[in-house]
VEXTINU-265932 format. One line per 2 residues: number of its first residue (from 1); their letters; for each residue x negated, y negated, z of N, C-alpha, C. Coordinates in steps of 0.05 Angstrom, whole numbers, m for minus. Layout:
<atoms>
NUM	a	X:Y:Z:X:Y:Z:X:Y:Z; ...
</atoms>
This chain:
<atoms>
1	ms	397:m1524:m2331:390:m1496:m2327:394:m1489:m2298; 407:m1467:m2292:413:m1459:m2265:388:m1448:m2251
3	ea	390:m1447:m2224:367:m1436:m2209:361:m1407:m2215; 382:m1392:m2221:378:m1364:m2228:363:m1361:m2254
5	qq	369:m1380:m2273:356:m1378:m2299:327:m1386:m2297; 320:m1402:m2277:292:m1411:m2275:274:m1389:m2263
7	qp	285:m1369:m2249:268:m1348:m2236:257:m1329:m2257; 232:m1320:m2254:220:m1301:m2273:234:m1275:m2272
9	pr	235:m1260:m2294:248:m1234:m2294:234:m1215:m2275; 249:m1198:m2261:238:m1178:m2243:232:m1153:m2258
11	aa	212:m1138:m2248:206:m1112:m2261:228:m1093:m2255; 231:m1074:m2273:252:m1054:m2270:248:m1038:m2244
13	fd	223:m1034:m2236:217:m1018:m2211:194:m1031:m2197; 199:m1038:m2172:178:m1049:m2155:169:m1028:m2136
15	pp	144:m1017:m2139:135:m996:m2121:133:m1006:m2092; 141:m989:m2073:140:m998:m2045:111:m1002:m2036
17	as	108:m1019:m2017:81:m1023:m2006:70:m997:m1994; 44:m993:m1998:32:m968:m1989:33:m966:m1958
19	sf	42:m942:m1949:44:m938:m1920:20:m922:m1909; 0:m916:m1926:m23:m900:m1918:m42:m917:m1901
21	tp	m49:m906:m1878:m68:m919:m1860:m92:m901:m1857; m116:m911:m1865:m140:m894:m1862:m144:m886:m1834
23	pa	m153:m861:m1830:m157:m852:m1802:m179:m868:m1789; m175:m872:m1763:m196:m886:m1748:m220:m869:m1744
25	pe	m243:m881:m1744:m268:m865:m1740:m267:m850:m1714; m278:m825:m1715:m277:m808:m1692:m293:m821:m1669
27	rp	m281:m822:m1646:m293:m835:m1623:m316:m817:m1613; m340:m829:m1609:m362:m813:m1598:m355:m803:m1570
29	lv	m361:m778:m1564:m355:m767:m1539:m379:m769:m1520; m373:m772:m1494:m394:m774:m1474:m390:m749:m1456
31	ad	m411:m732:m1455:m408:m706:m1442:m404:m708:m1412; m413:m730:m1400:m410:m732:m1371:m383:m742:m1362
33	se	m365:m747:m1381:m337:m752:m1375:m321:m726:m1377; m305:m720:m1357:m291:m694:m1357:m273:m691:m1382
35	nd	m258:m711:m1389:m241:m709:m1412:m257:m704:m1438; m278:m719:m1441:m295:m715:m1465:m309:m688:m1464
37	ar	m318:m679:m1441:m330:m653:m1439:m310:m631:m1447; m285:m634:m1439:m265:m614:m1447:m262:m614:m1478
39	ei	m262:m638:m1490:m259:m639:m1519:m283:m627:m1533; m307:m632:m1523:m331:m620:m1535:m329:m589:m1534
41	vn	m320:m578:m1511:m317:m549:m1508:m296:m539:m1527; m274:m554:m1531:m253:m546:m1550:m264:m544:m1578
43	rw	m280:m564:m1586:m291:m563:m1613:m311:m540:m1616; m326:m535:m1595:m344:m512:m1596:m329:m485:m1599
45	aa	m307:m483:m1583:m292:m458:m1583:m278:m453:m1610; m271:m475:m1624:m257:m472:m1650:m276:m462:m1671
47	kg	m302:m463:m1667:m321:m454:m1688:m328:m424:m1685; m318:m410:m1664:m324:m382:m1661:m300:m365:m1664
49	ff	m303:m342:m1678:m280:m325:m1683:m269:m313:m1657; m287:m305:m1639:m278:m292:m1615:m275:m311:m1591
51	rl	m281:m336:m1595:m280:m355:m1572:m251:m362:m1566; m247:m367:m1540:m220:m374:m1531:m212:m401:m1542
53	rn	m189:m401:m1555:m179:m426:m1568:m172:m446:m1545; m179:m472:m1551:m174:m493:m1532:m185:m486:m1504
55	mg	m209:m475:m1504:m221:m467:m1478:m224:m490:m1459; m231:m514:m1470:m235:m537:m1453:m210:m545:m1437
57	dk	m187:m539:m1449:m162:m547:m1435:m153:m525:m1415; m165:m501:m1416:m155:m479:m1400:m173:m473:m1377
59	if	m195:m486:m1374:m213:m481:m1352:m208:m501:m1330; m215:m493:m1306:m213:m511:m1283:m242:m521:m1277
61	vq	m246:m546:m1283:m273:m558:m1280:m276:m565:m1250; m298:m555:m1239:m304:m560:m1211:m324:m582:m1207
63	ql	m344:m583:m1225:m365:m603:m1221:m380:m607:m1248; m387:m632:m1253:m405:m639:m1276:m430:m651:m1265
65	sk	m453:m640:m1273:m479:m650:m1263:m497:m658:m1287; m507:m682:m1287:m524:m691:m1308:m553:m684:m1302
67	ga	m568:m677:m1323:m596:m670:m1320:m610:m674:m1347; m634:m664:m1349:m649:m667:m1374:m671:m645:m1375
69	ay	m677:m638:m1400:m700:m622:m1406:m719:m639:m1423; m744:m630:m1425:m764:m645:m1441:m778:m627:m1460
71	ti	m780:m636:m1485:m796:m621:m1505:m821:m637:m1510; m844:m623:m1509:m870:m636:m1513:m883:m623:m1537
73	rl	m892:m639:m1556:m904:m629:m1581:m930:m645:m1586; m952:m631:m1587:m978:m644:m1592:m990:m631:m1617
75	qt	m996:m648:m1636:m1009:m639:m1661:m1037:m651:m1662; m1057:m633:m1670:m1084:m642:m1671:m1096:m633:m1698
77	hy	m1110:m652:m1712:m1123:m646:m1737:m1153:m644:m1732; m1164:m621:m1738:m1193:m616:m1732:m1208:m614:m1759
79	eh	m1234:m621:m1757:m1253:m615:m1778:m1275:m598:m1766; m1278:m573:m1776:m1299:m555:m1766:m1321:m553:m1788
81	rt	m1346:m553:m1779:m1368:m550:m1798:m1387:m529:m1787; m1392:m508:m1803:m1411:m487:m1796:m1429:m481:m1819
83	vq	m1453:m471:m1813:m1472:m464:m1834:m1479:m434:m1832; m1478:m420:m1854:m1485:m392:m1855:m1502:m386:m1879
85	qa	m1517:m364:m1878:m1534:m356:m1900:m1518:m344:m1922; m1525:m350:m1947:m1512:m340:m1971:m1533:m332:m1991
87	et	m1524:m317:m2011:m1542:m306:m2031:m1527:m304:m2058; m1542:m308:m2080:m1531:m306:m2106:m1552:m295:m2125
89	py	m1545:m281:m2147:m1566:m272:m2166:m1580:m297:m2178; m1606:m293:m2183:m1622:m314:m2195:m1631:m306:m2223
91	ag	m1624:m323:m2242:m1631:m318:m2270:m1648:m341:m2281; m1663:m355:m2264:m1679:m377:m2273:m1666:m403:m2267
93	gp	m1680:m425:m2271:m1670:m452:m2266:m1683:m464:m2242; m1677:m490:m2236:m1690:m505:m2214:m1682:m493:m2187
95	vd	m1701:m496:m2168:m1696:m487:m2141:m1700:m511:m2122; m1680:m517:m2106:m1681:m540:m2088:m1693:m531:m2062
97	dr	m1720:m533:m2060:m1733:m525:m2035:m1755:m544:m2027; m1754:m569:m2037:m1776:m588:m2033:m1769:m611:m2013
99	rr	m1744:m611:m2003:m1737:m633:m1985:m1727:m622:m1958; m1726:m640:m1939:m1717:m632:m1913:m1687:m630:m1912
101	pp	m1676:m608:m1902:m1646:m605:m1902:m1634:m626:m1883; m1612:m638:m1892:m1598:m658:m1875:m1581:m644:m1853
103	dp	m1573:m660:m1834:m1554:m650:m1814:m1527:m644:m1827; m1514:m622:m1819:m1489:m615:m1832:m1468:m637:m1832
105	wq	m1467:m654:m1811:m1447:m675:m1810:m1455:m699:m1827; m1479:m699:m1839:m1487:m721:m1857:m1478:m716:m1886
107	lp	m1470:m692:m1893:m1462:m686:m1920:m1434:m697:m1926; m1430:m711:m1948:m1404:m723:m1954:m1384:m702:m1963
109	vr	m1360:m704:m1953:m1338:m686:m1960:m1313:m703:m1965; m1297:m695:m1985:m1272:m709:m1991:m1254:m708:m1966
111	qp	m1246:m731:m1957:m1229:m732:m1933:m1201:m722:m1938; m1190:m708:m1918:m1163:m697:m1922:m1141:m717:m1917
113	te	m1117:m710:m1926:m1094:m726:m1918:m1086:m717:m1890; m1066:m730:m1878:m1059:m724:m1850:m1050:m695:m1847
115	fe	m1064:m681:m1830:m1058:m653:m1822:m1060:m634:m1846; m1075:m642:m1867:m1080:m624:m1889:m1098:m601:m1880
117	qr	m1093:m577:m1890:m1110:m554:m1884:m1123:m544:m1910; m1149:m543:m1909:m1163:m532:m1932:m1191:m525:m1924
119	ve	m1206:m511:m1941:m1233:m502:m1936:m1250:m510:m1960; m1274:m521:m1954:m1293:m528:m1975:m1320:m515:m1969
121	rm	m1334:m507:m1989:m1361:m496:m1986:m1380:m511:m2004; m1405:m515:m1994:m1425:m528:m2010:m1453:m519:m2001
123	tv	m1472:m521:m2018:m1499:m513:m2012:m1513:m536:m1997; m1527:m529:m1975:m1542:m549:m1960:m1567:m556:m1976
125	pg	m1572:m581:m1984:m1595:m588:m1999:m1621:m580:m1985; m1641:m571:m2001:m1668:m565:m1990:m1670:m537:m1977
127	te	m1650:m520:m1980:m1651:m494:m1967:m1652:m470:m1986; m1656:m475:m2012:m1656:m453:m2031:m1683:m439:m2031
129	rv	m1683:m412:m2033:m1707:m396:m2034:m1702:m373:m2054; m1722:m367:m2070:m1720:m345:m2090:m1738:m322:m2080
131	qm	m1727:m298:m2080:m1742:m274:m2072:m1734:m250:m2088; m1751:m229:m2086:m1745:m204:m2100:m1720:m191:m2089
133	cg	m1704:m179:m2106:m1679:m166:m2097:m1686:m142:m2079; m1673:m142:m2056:m1678:m120:m2038:m1664:m94:m2044
135	sc	m1645:m94:m2063:m1630:m70:m2069:m1644:m54:m2091; m1655:m67:m2111:m1668:m53:m2133:m1699:m56:m2133
137	ag	m1710:m69:m2112:m1739:m73:m2110:m1750:m88:m2135; m1733:m106:m2147:m1742:m122:m2169:m1739:m109:m2196
139	gg	m1729:m83:m2197:m1727:m69:m2222:m1702:m76:m2238; m1682:m87:m2224:m1657:m94:m2238:m1637:m72:m2242
141	rv	m1645:m46:m2235:m1627:m24:m2239:m1628:m6:m2213; m1606:6:m2208:m1604:23:m2184:m1590:49:m2192
143	tc	m1592:69:m2175:m1580:95:m2180:m1550:92:m2181; m1538:105:m2201:m1509:103:m2205:m1494:114:m2180
145	sq	m1475:98:m2169:m1461:106:m2145:m1439:127:m2151; m1430:129:m2176:m1408:147:m2183:m1418:176:m2186
147	cn	m1442:179:m2197:m1452:207:m2202:m1478:213:m2186; m1486:194:m2169:m1511:197:m2153:m1535:203:m2170
149	gq	m1536:191:m2194:m1559:194:m2212:m1559:218:m2229; m1537:234:m2227:m1537:259:m2243:m1529:254:m2272
151	gq	m1516:233:m2278:m1507:227:m2305:m1481:241:m2313; m1471:258:m2296:m1446:272:m2301:m1428:270:m2277
153	st	m1402:271:m2282:m1382:271:m2261:m1360:291:m2267; m1344:296:m2247:m1323:316:m2250:m1303:308:m2271
155	cp	m1295:327:m2288:m1275:322:m2309:m1248:315:m2297; m1236:292:m2304:m1210:285:m2292:m1187:301:m2304
157	rc	m1192:314:m2327:m1170:329:m2339:m1165:356:m2326; m1188:371:m2321:m1185:398:m2309:m1193:399:m2280
159	gg	m1202:376:m2269:m1210:375:m2241:m1235:391:m2235; m1253:396:m2255:m1278:411:m2251:m1275:441:m2255
161	rg	m1251:451:m2262:m1248:480:m2265:m1256:490:m2293; m1256:473:m2313:m1263:481:m2340:m1239:493:m2354
163	iv	m1217:497:m2341:m1193:509:m2353:m1169:491:m2348; m1153:488:m2369:m1129:472:m2368:m1104:490:m2370
165	eq	m1085:487:m2352:m1061:502:m2352:m1038:487:m2364; m1021:502:m2379:m998:489:m2392:m974:507:m2388
167	hv	m952:496:m2381:m927:511:m2377:m909:507:m2401; m900:529:m2413:m883:529:m2437:m859:547:m2432
169	me	m838:543:m2447:m814:560:m2446:m813:577:m2471; m811:604:m2468:m810:623:m2490:m784:638:m2489
171	pg	m775:648:m2512:m750:665:m2514:m754:690:m2497; m733:698:m2484:m733:723:m2468:m705:732:m2462
173	rd	m703:751:m2443:m676:761:m2435:m675:762:m2405; m650:757:m2394:m647:759:m2365:m642:788:m2357
175	vn	m635:792:m2331:m633:819:m2321:m610:835:m2334; m591:820:m2345:m568:833:m2359:m573:837:m2388
177	gn	m597:829:m2398:m603:833:m2426:m594:810:m2444; m584:789:m2432:m575:766:m2448:m599:748:m2456
179	pt	m598:737:m2480:m620:719:m2489:m622:695:m2471; m646:687:m2464:m651:663:m2447:m679:653:m2452
181	sv	m686:631:m2438:m713:620:m2440:m728:627:m2415; m753:636:m2418:m769:645:m2396:m794:627:m2394
183	pr	m800:616:m2370:m824:600:m2367:m849:617:m2368; m870:606:m2380:m895:620:m2382:m918:601:m2378
185	ri	m939:609:m2364:m962:593:m2359:m985:602:m2378; m995:582:m2393:m1017:587:m2412:m1042:573:m2403
187	qh	m1064:586:m2404:m1090:574:m2397:m1108:573:m2421; m1122:551:m2424:m1141:549:m2446:m1165:533:m2436
189	rc	m1187:536:m2450:m1212:523:m2442:m1211:493:m2447; m1220:477:m2426:m1221:448:m2428:m1243:439:m2447
191	sc	m1240:416:m2459:m1259:405:m2478:m1285:395:m2464; m1285:395:m2437:m1309:386:m2423:m1331:408:m2423
193	ag	m1353:401:m2411:m1375:420:m2410:m1376:433:m2382; m1360:454:m2379:m1360:469:m2354:m1349:453:m2330
195	gl	m1329:436:m2335:m1318:420:m2314:m1331:393:m2310; m1351:386:m2325:m1366:361:m2322:m1364:344:m2348
197	vr	m1363:318:m2345:m1363:299:m2367:m1385:278:m2362; m1391:263:m2383:m1411:242:m2380:m1400:221:m2361
199	cp	m1416:212:m2342:m1408:192:m2322:m1400:166:m2336; m1376:155:m2331:m1369:130:m2343:m1383:106:m2331
201	gc	m1394:109:m2307:m1407:87:m2294:m1434:80:m2305; m1449:101:m2313:m1476:96:m2323:m1480:106:m2352
203	lg	m1458:117:m2364:m1459:128:m2391:m1479:150:m2394; m1483:165:m2372:m1499:189:m2373:m1528:186:m2366
205	ng	m1538:162:m2361:m1567:160:m2356:m1574:159:m2326; m1553:160:m2309:m1558:161:m2280:m1566:135:m2267
207	mq	m1568:113:m2282:m1575:87:m2271:m1555:67:m2280; m1551:46:m2264:m1534:24:m2272:m1545:m2:m2263
209	tc	m1535:m24:m2275:m1546:m51:m2268:m1541:m58:m2239; m1560:m69:m2226:m1558:m76:m2198:m1538:m100:m2195
211	sr	m1518:m96:m2179:m1497:m116:m2176:m1507:m140:m2159; m1527:m135:m2142:m1536:m156:m2124:m1551:m178:m2139
213	cn	m1566:m171:m2160:m1582:m190:m2175:m1573:m192:m2204; m1553:m177:m2211:m1543:m176:m2239:m1565:m168:m2259
215	gs	m1584:m152:m2249:m1604:m141:m2267:m1629:m159:m2270; m1629:m182:m2256:m1652:m200:m2259:m1676:m192:m2241
217	gk	m1670:m176:m2221:m1691:m168:m2202:m1697:m189:m2181; m1683:m212:m2182:m1688:m234:m2163:m1661:m244:m2152
219	tk	m1662:m255:m2128:m1639:m268:m2116:m1647:m295:m2105; m1628:m312:m2102:m1633:m339:m2090:m1616:m341:m2065
221	sf	m1629:m345:m2043:m1615:m348:m2017:m1614:m378:m2011; m1594:m386:m1995:m1591:m414:m1987:m1572:m416:m1963
223	eq	m1573:m439:m1951:m1554:m444:m1929:m1529:m456:m1941; m1506:m446:m1933:m1480:m455:m1943:m1464:m469:m1921
225	li	m1456:m493:m1926:m1439:m508:m1907:m1410:m501:m1912; m1396:m493:m1892:m1367:m487:m1894:m1352:m508:m1877
227	vr	m1335:m523:m1890:m1319:m544:m1877:m1290:m535:m1877; m1279:m534:m1853:m1251:m525:m1850:m1235:m548:m1837
229	fq	m1214:m556:m1851:m1195:m576:m1839:m1171:m559:m1830; m1166:m561:m1804:m1145:m545:m1791:m1126:m562:m1775
231	aa	m1101:m555:m1775:m1081:m569:m1759:m1070:m549:m1738; m1071:m558:m1713:m1061:m541:m1691:m1038:m555:m1677
233	tq	m1018:m540:m1671:m994:m550:m1657:m991:m536:m1630; m988:m552:m1609:m982:m542:m1582:m956:m553:m1573
235	ge	m940:m536:m1561:m913:m545:m1553:m906:m533:m1526; m888:m547:m1512:m879:m537:m1486:m851:m549:m1482
237	il	m834:m533:m1469:m807:m541:m1461:m805:m539:m1431; m798:m561:m1418:m795:m562:m1389:m765:m562:m1383
239	dv	m755:m540:m1372:m727:m538:m1367:m723:m519:m1343; m706:m526:m1325:m701:m509:m1301:m674:m494:m1303
241	tp	m660:m497:m1325:m634:m484:m1329:m638:m457:m1343; m617:m440:m1344:m619:m415:m1359:m617:m418:m1389
243	vp	m614:m443:m1399:m611:m447:m1427:m636:m437:m1441; m634:m420:m1462:m658:m409:m1475:m676:m431:m1486
245	dk	m702:m430:m1481:m720:m450:m1490:m722:m452:m1520; m721:m429:m1534:m724:m429:m1563:m700:m444:m1575
247	wl	m676:m439:m1565:m653:m453:m1575:m653:m483:m1568; m662:m488:m1544:m664:m516:m1534:m684:m532:m1551
249	gt	m705:m519:m1560:m725:m532:m1576:m716:m541:m1603; m693:m531:m1613:m682:m539:m1639:m665:m565:m1637
251	lt	m659:m574:m1612:m642:m597:m1609:m659:m622:m1608; m646:m645:m1612:m660:m670:m1611:m651:m686:m1587
253	gd	m669:m703:m1578:m664:m720:m1554:m674:m748:m1559; m678:m762:m1537:m688:m789:m1538:m719:m789:m1535
255	pv	m733:m800:m1554:m763:m800:m1551:m771:m819:m1529; m788:m808:m1511:m799:m824:m1489:m829:m829:m1493
257	id	m842:m812:m1509:m870:m817:m1517:m872:m810:m1547; m884:m828:m1562:m888:m824:m1590:m914:m837:m1598
259	lk	m936:m823:m1597:m962:m834:m1602:m975:m821:m1627; m991:m837:m1640:m1006:m827:m1663:m1033:m842:m1664
261	ep	m1054:m828:m1656:m1080:m841:m1653:m1102:m822:m1663; m1126:m832:m1670:m1148:m814:m1677:m1155:m795:m1654
263	ri	m1151:m803:m1630:m1155:m785:m1607:m1138:m796:m1584; m1121:m779:m1573:m1104:m788:m1550:m1116:m778:m1524
265	dt	m1123:m796:m1507:m1134:m789:m1481:m1115:m791:m1458; m1097:m810:m1460:m1077:m814:m1438:m1050:m821:m1451
267	aq	m1029:m817:m1436:m1002:m825:m1445:m987:m837:m1422; m966:m852:m1428:m950:m865:m1407:m936:m844:m1389
269	av	m931:m851:m1365:m919:m833:m1345:m889:m829:m1352; m880:m805:m1347:m852:m798:m1351:m840:m786:m1325
271	tp	m848:m762:m1319:m842:m749:m1294:m867:m735:m1285; m870:m728:m1260:m894:m714:m1252:m899:m688:m1267
273	dv	m877:m672:m1272:m881:m647:m1286:m889:m652:m1315; m876:m671:m1328:m883:m677:m1356:m911:m688:m1357
275	da	m918:m706:m1339:m945:m717:m1340:m967:m696:m1336; m962:m677:m1318:m982:m655:m1314:m984:m638:m1339
277	kv	m962:m632:m1352:m963:m615:m1376:m976:m629:m1399; m971:m655:m1402:m984:m670:m1424:m1014:m671:m1419
279	kd	m1022:m676:m1395:m1050:m677:m1388:m1064:m650:m1394; m1050:m628:m1388:m1061:m602:m1392:m1064:m596:m1422
281	ll	m1043:m603:m1438:m1045:m599:m1467:m1067:m615:m1480; m1070:m640:m1471:m1091:m657:m1482:m1118:m645:m1475
283	aq	m1121:m636:m1451:m1147:m624:m1443:m1153:m599:m1460; m1133:m583:m1466:m1138:m559:m1483:m1146:m567:m1511
285	sh	m1133:m588:m1522:m1139:m596:m1549:m1167:m608:m1551; m1177:m619:m1529:m1204:m632:m1530:m1226:m612:m1524
287	ai	m1219:m588:m1516:m1240:m568:m1509:m1252:m556:m1534; m1269:m570:m1547:m1283:m561:m1571:m1312:m565:m1569
289	da	m1328:m551:m1586:m1357:m555:m1587:m1362:m579:m1605; m1372:m600:m1593:m1376:m625:m1608:m1396:m622:m1631
291	ge	m1413:m602:m1629:m1432:m598:m1651:m1420:m585:m1675; m1397:m571:m1672:m1385:m557:m1694:m1357:m567:m1702
293	ar	m1345:m583:m1685:m1317:m592:m1691:m1313:m621:m1682; m1295:m635:m1696:m1287:m662:m1689:m1257:m665:m1692
295	il	m1246:m682:m1676:m1217:m689:m1678:m1214:m712:m1697; m1196:m709:m1717:m1191:m730:m1737:m1166:m746:m1730
297	lq	m1146:m733:m1719:m1120:m746:m1714:m1104:m730:m1694; m1089:m744:m1677:m1071:m731:m1658:m1044:m746:m1658
299	tl	m1022:m730:m1655:m996:m742:m1650:m984:m728:m1626; m971:m744:m1609:m958:m733:m1585:m929:m744:m1584
301	rv	m910:m726:m1582:m882:m734:m1581:m869:m719:m1558; m857:m734:m1540:m842:m722:m1518:m813:m732:m1520
303	er	m794:m714:m1520:m766:m721:m1522:m751:m712:m1497; m733:m729:m1488:m715:m723:m1466:m689:m712:m1477
305	ip	m683:m686:m1471:m659:m673:m1481:m638:m675:m1459; m617:m691:m1463:m596:m693:m1442:m581:m667:m1439
307	lv	m576:m660:m1414:m561:m635:m1407:m539:m643:m1387; m516:m631:m1392:m494:m633:m1373:m486:m605:m1365
309	ei	m489:m599:m1339:m481:m573:m1329:m453:m574:m1318; m436:m556:m1327:m408:m556:m1318:m402:m530:m1303
311	dy	m395:m533:m1278:m386:m510:m1262:m355:m509:m1265; m346:m486:m1274:m317:m483:m1279:m307:m456:m1270
313	ky	m281:m454:m1268:m268:m429:m1260:m248:m421:m1282; m248:m396:m1289:m228:m386:m1308:m220:m358:m1299
315	ag	m194:m353:m1298:m183:m327:m1290:m195:m318:m1262; m198:m338:m1245:m208:m332:m1218:m237:m327:m1216
317	ee	m252:m330:m1237:m281:m325:m1237:m296:m351:m1241; m316:m356:m1224:m333:m380:m1227:m355:m376:m1248
319	rk	m358:m395:m1265:m377:m393:m1287:m390:m420:m1292; m410:m420:m1310:m425:m445:m1317:m427:m447:m1347
321	lw	m429:m471:m1357:m436:m477:m1385:m452:m503:m1385; m466:m507:m1408:m483:m530:m1411:m477:m544:m1437
323	ic	m475:m570:m1437:m474:m586:m1462:m501:m600:m1465; m513:m595:m1489:m542:m601:m1491:m547:m618:m1516
325	gq	m566:m637:m1513:m577:m652:m1535:m559:m673:m1546; m570:m689:m1565:m554:m709:m1578:m532:m696:m1596
327	qq	m537:m671:m1604:m517:m657:m1620:m493:m647:m1603; m496:m648:m1576:m476:m639:m1557:m468:m609:m1563
329	ev	m489:m593:m1566:m485:m564:m1570:m478:m552:m1543; m463:m530:m1544:m454:m517:m1520:m467:m490:m1517
331	ya	m478:m485:m1493:m488:m459:m1486:m471:m448:m1463; m455:m427:m1469:m436:m418:m1450:m437:m387:m1447
333	pk	m457:m377:m1431:m458:m349:m1427:m434:m339:m1411; m425:m315:m1417:m402:m303:m1403:m377:m319:m1406
335	sp	m374:m334:m1428:m350:m349:m1432:m327:m330:m1439; m302:m338:m1433:m279:m321:m1439:m275:m317:m1469
337	wr	m266:m293:m1476:m262:m286:m1505:m232:m289:m1512; m228:m290:m1538:m200:m290:m1548:m192:m261:m1551
339	rq	m178:m251:m1531:m173:m222:m1529:m158:m210:m1552; m139:m226:m1564:m124:m215:m1586:m142:m207:m1609
341	rv	m162:m224:m1615:m179:m218:m1637:m198:m195:m1631; m207:m194:m1605:m224:m171:m1597:m209:m145:m1601
343	vm	m183:m145:m1592:m167:m120:m1595:m163:m114:m1625; m158:m135:m1641:m153:m131:m1669:m178:m118:m1683
345	va	m201:m129:m1677:m225:m118:m1689:m230:m89:m1679; m225:m84:m1654:m228:m57:m1643:m210:m37:m1657
347	la	m184:m45:m1661:m165:m28:m1674:m173:m23:m1703; m182:m44:m1717:m191:m41:m1744:m214:m22:m1746
349	ga	m233:m24:m1728:m256:m5:m1727:m246:24:m1722; m227:27:m1704:m217:54:m1698:m203:65:m1722
351	lv	m188:49:m1737:m174:59:m1761:m194:67:m1783; m215:51:m1786:m236:59:m1805:m249:85:m1798
353	la	m256:89:m1772:m268:114:m1764:m249:137:m1768; m223:133:m1762:m203:154:m1766:m201:161:m1796
355	ai	m201:141:m1813:m199:147:m1842:m224:163:m1851; m247:156:m1841:m271:171:m1849:m269:199:m1839
357	av	m260:203:m1814:m257:230:m1803:m238:247:m1819; m215:235:m1828:m195:250:m1844:m208:257:m1871
359	tv	m223:239:m1883:m235:245:m1909:m255:267:m1907; m272:267:m1886:m292:288:m1882:m279:314:m1877
361	ag	m258:314:m1860:m244:339:m1854:m231:350:m1879; m219:333:m1895:m207:343:m1920:m227:355:m1939
363	ff	m251:343:m1940:m272:353:m1957:m280:382:m1949; m285:385:m1922:m294:412:m1913:m271:432:m1916
365	lg	m246:425:m1911:m224:444:m1914:m222:453:m1943; m225:434:m1961:m224:441:m1990:m248:459:m1998
367	wf	m271:453:m1986:m295:469:m1992:m291:498:m1983; m281:501:m1957:m277:528:m1946:m255:543:m1962
369	aa	m234:528:m1970:m213:541:m1986:m223:551:m2013; m241:535:m2025:m252:543:m2051:m270:567:m2048
371	g	m284:568:m2024:m302:591:m2019:m287:616:m2014
</atoms>
C-alpha cells in the first residue's frame, strides 16, 4: 500500500482557523496623568448632546493639581422614653392601683433591629385610677352638639326655607312666534316642618351618649409610657473647590474611617479639619437628656473623595474643570459647547415658532373673512 493510500481521507471543506481576537480589557485611567485625564474628558464629552466632541484633545492643559474632599456620615440610633397622662372609658373590670409604679426604663420593650424606627405605647403598672366622667358629670349623656339640645336641625333639602324650587322646561314661543321650550321655575312646599327636621345626632331627644365615657359615667386614667426608636443621620462635606457639595456627596471614595459601636466617643485622626468636624458631630449626637433618651448604636464613615483640578485654555480663554471620585466624574462649568448642535436646536425652535405664528395668523384671517 502506498503512502498516499495510508493517509485518512480529508474533509471536503476545512474551515479556516478563527481570526477573532477578544478585545483587551479597558485599561483603568489615572486622572493625574495628562493623557488619561484627556481621555476621561473625551468620554465625558461624548455623553452630552451639546458638549464639544473630543474636548480632551482640543484643550490646552496648563496644570493638573491633585486634591481631595471628605464626606462624613454619622448615624445614631436612639431610644426615647416619655410618660404622659392618658384616659379611657371605664366599663368595669380590675383596676391596677395597688403597687408602686416602676421606673420607665425598667419596663421591658421588644428590642429593635439596627436603626429601626417605631413607636410603642404601654400602661405603666400601678397608675390606674377610676373617677367620675368630667364631661357628663357621671350621667353618661350630654347635650347634642348638632342641635344644641333642640332636637331639630335645619332641613338639608330646602336649607331651612320650607320651600323647594324646581326648574322645568315648558312649551312656548320665541319673539318671532315660533314654537320653542321655555324654562320655568316652580316652587312647592318641602316635606319638612317649616324648614326643620328631626336631628340625626340625637334622634330628636336633644341628648346623646357621652363620647368620653361611652355612656358609663366613669373614666379610667393612667400613665402611659411612649417608647420611640429613632434613627438620626448627620452629614458633612468638606471641600474647598467650587464643585457642588450635593453632587459631590453622590460619589464614592476611599474609606478612611468606618466605625460601628454602641457609642462612638473618639475616632482616628485624618486631617485637622476632618477631625474637628467629626468631634463636633459626635458632640451634637451625644447632647441628649440621659433621663429620657439613650444611644443604642452609632456608625461613622468618612470617605476621601479624590479630586484632580485641571487648569486649561480653550479659544484663548482660561478655564477649570475637576475629575472627581472613584467614578471619575467630570464637573466642568463654562465648558465649550458643540456650536453646530446649538445652532441646529435654535433653528429648529425658530421654525416651530414660525409655524405656530403662521397657523395663528391663518386662523384669525379666516375668522375675520368669515365675519
